[in-house]
C-alpha positions in Angstrom: 10.3 1.0 8.0 7.9 3.2 6.2 8.4 3.8 2.5 7.5 6.7 0.3 7.0 5.9 -3.3 9.5 8.1 -5.0 8.8 7.7 -8.7 7.1 11.1 -9.2 5.4 13.8 -7.2 6.0 15.4 -3.8 7.6 12.4 -2.1 10.4 14.5 -0.5 7.9 16.4 1.6 6.4 13.2 3.1 9.9 11.9 3.7 10.8 15.0 5.7 7.7 14.8 7.8 8.4 11.2 8.6 12.0 12.0 9.5 10.7 14.8 11.7 8.6 12.3 13.6 11.6 10.1 14.1 10.3 7.4 11.8 12.7 5.2 9.9 11.8 6.0 6.3 13.1 5.1 2.8 12.4 6.3 -0.7 11.0 3.5 -2.8 11.9 3.2 -6.5 12.5 -0.5 -7.1 10.7 -3.8 -6.3 13.5 -4.7 -3.9 12.9 -1.5 -2.0 9.2 -2.0 -2.0 9.7 -5.5 -0.6 11.7 -4.1 2.4 9.1 -1.6 3.7 6.4 -2.3 6.3 4.1 0.4 5.1 3.9 2.8 2.1 2.8 6.3 1.2 1.9 7.1 -2.4 2.4 10.9 -2.7 0.5 13.5 -4.7 1.7 14.1 -8.3 0.2 12.9 -11.5 -1.8 9.7 -11.1 -1.4 8.5 -14.7 2.3 9.0 -14.7 2.8 7.3 -11.3 0.6 4.4 -12.5 2.6 4.0 -15.7 5.9 4.1 -13.8 4.6 1.5 -11.4 4.0 -0.7 -14.4 7.4 0.2 -16.1 9.3 -0.6 -12.9 7.3 -3.9 -12.3 5.8 -2.7 -9.0 2.1 -2.4 -9.7 1.2 -6.1 -9.2 3.7 -6.5 -6.4 2.2 -3.5 -4.6 -1.4 -4.7 -5.2 -0.5 -8.1 -3.8 1.3 -6.7 -0.7 -1.7 -4.4 0.1 -4.0 -7.4 -0.2 -1.8 -9.2 2.3 -1.9 -6.4 4.9 0.6 -3.7 3.8 -0.6 -0.4 5.3 -1.0 2.1 2.5 -1.8 5.8 2.4 -2.4 7.7 -0.8 -2.5 11.5 -0.9 -4.1 13.3 -3.8 -2.8 11.3 -6.9 -2.1 8.4 -4.5 -5.7 8.3 -3.5 -6.7 8.1 -7.1 -4.4 5.2 -7.7 -5.9 3.3 -4.7 -9.6 3.8 -5.8 -11.6 0.8 -7.1 -13.1 3.2 -9.6 -11.7 6.3 -11.3 -14.7 8.1 -12.8 -13.0 10.2 -15.3 -9.8 8.5 -16.3 -8.4 10.2 -19.4 -7.6 6.9 -20.9 -9.3 3.6 -20.6 -7.1 1.3 -18.7 -5.2 3.9 -16.7 -2.9 1.8 -14.5 -4.1 1.8 -10.9 -4.1 -0.4 -7.9 -7.9 -0.7 -7.4 -7.5 -1.7 -3.7 -9.9 0.7 -1.9 -13.7 0.5 -2.2 -14.3 4.1 -3.4 -14.9 6.0 -6.5 -12.9 9.2 -7.2 -13.1 12.0 -9.7 -9.7 13.5 -10.8 -9.2 17.2 -10.6 -12.7 17.6 -9.3 -12.1 21.0 -7.6 -10.6 22.5 -10.8 -7.3 23.4 -12.2 -4.1 24.5 -10.5 -5.5 28.1 -10.2 -8.5 26.7 -8.3 -6.3 25.3 -5.5 -7.5 26.2 -2.0 -7.1 25.5 1.7 -9.7 24.5 4.2 -9.9 23.7 7.9 -11.2 20.1 8.4 -12.6 18.4 11.5 -11.0 15.0 11.7 -12.3 13.3 14.8 -9.7 10.4 14.6 -6.9 13.0 14.9 -8.5 14.8 17.8 -7.7 18.4 18.8 -8.1 21.4 16.6 -9.2 21.4 13.0 -6.6 20.3 10.4 -5.5 22.7 7.8 -5.8 21.0 4.4 -4.2 22.0 1.1 -6.1 21.0 -2.1 -4.1 21.2 -5.3 -5.9 19.8 -8.4 -7.5 17.5 -5.9 -9.6 14.5 -6.5 -13.1 14.2 -5.0 -14.1 11.0 -3.3 -17.5 10.6 -4.9 -18.6 7.5 -3.0 -17.4 4.8 -0.6 -18.3 1.2 0.0 -19.7 -0.2 3.2 -16.3 -1.1 4.6 -14.9 2.5 4.1 -15.2 5.1 6.8 -15.2 8.8 5.9 -12.7 10.5 8.1 -13.2 14.1 7.0 -15.6 16.1 4.8 -15.8 19.6 3.5 -18.7 21.8 4.6 -20.8 20.6 1.7 -20.4 16.9 2.7 -17.8 16.0 0.1 -15.6 13.2 1.5 -11.9 14.2 1.4 -10.4 11.6 3.7 -11.3 8.0 4.1 -10.1 4.8 5.7 -10.6 1.1 4.9 -8.8 -1.0 7.4 -5.1 -0.3 7.1 -5.6 2.0 4.0 -5.9 5.7 4.1 -6.8 8.1 1.3 -6.7 11.9 1.4 -7.7 14.3 -1.4 -5.4 16.9 0.1 -1.7 17.2 1.0 -1.1 16.9 4.8 2.7 17.0 4.1 2.5 20.6 3.1 1.1 22.1 6.3 3.5 21.4 9.1 0.8 19.4 10.9 2.1 15.9 11.3 -1.1 14.4 12.8 -2.1 12.4 9.7 1.4 11.0 9.3 1.4 10.0 13.0 -2.0 8.3 12.6 -0.7 6.4 9.6 2.3 5.2 11.5 0.0 3.9 14.3 -2.3 1.9 12.0 
């Protein structure tokens, strides 16, 4: 069963895409629900809020440990920020995060809500036509470690999707486009 962290953010949209693919999916809000899933998506939203809620509901350490023991994890937008080893511009020192993926990210790197945009991305692992990507107050993946593969970049070379083993991070929101290829790819990891 695939879980969607449902503490804050656009978890419903991911849930609907998964259901459309015929995947058994569950919203995750408690440690018990987290323990029952075989893979997890952390949706977009507000990374500081999601991190604090993971702490409050006693899931941060549990999730970190499960990821280290092979739980496939995908973070979109805020989820990608929470996964990063380094958050370059955390508003507060000690922002709760998982620090499980060898990358450095910069929050809201493309600007404010009014600066949101869409772009067509070539994503070779997905095959086929370019993927339409929606960027809303998106983070920028500034750098990746040697074990991290860039899956997609903008025309200027900015990394916007990356993979490290069974972990995926996207700066954008695939759940908002009607294109389920990234969800399908995650289910096949």
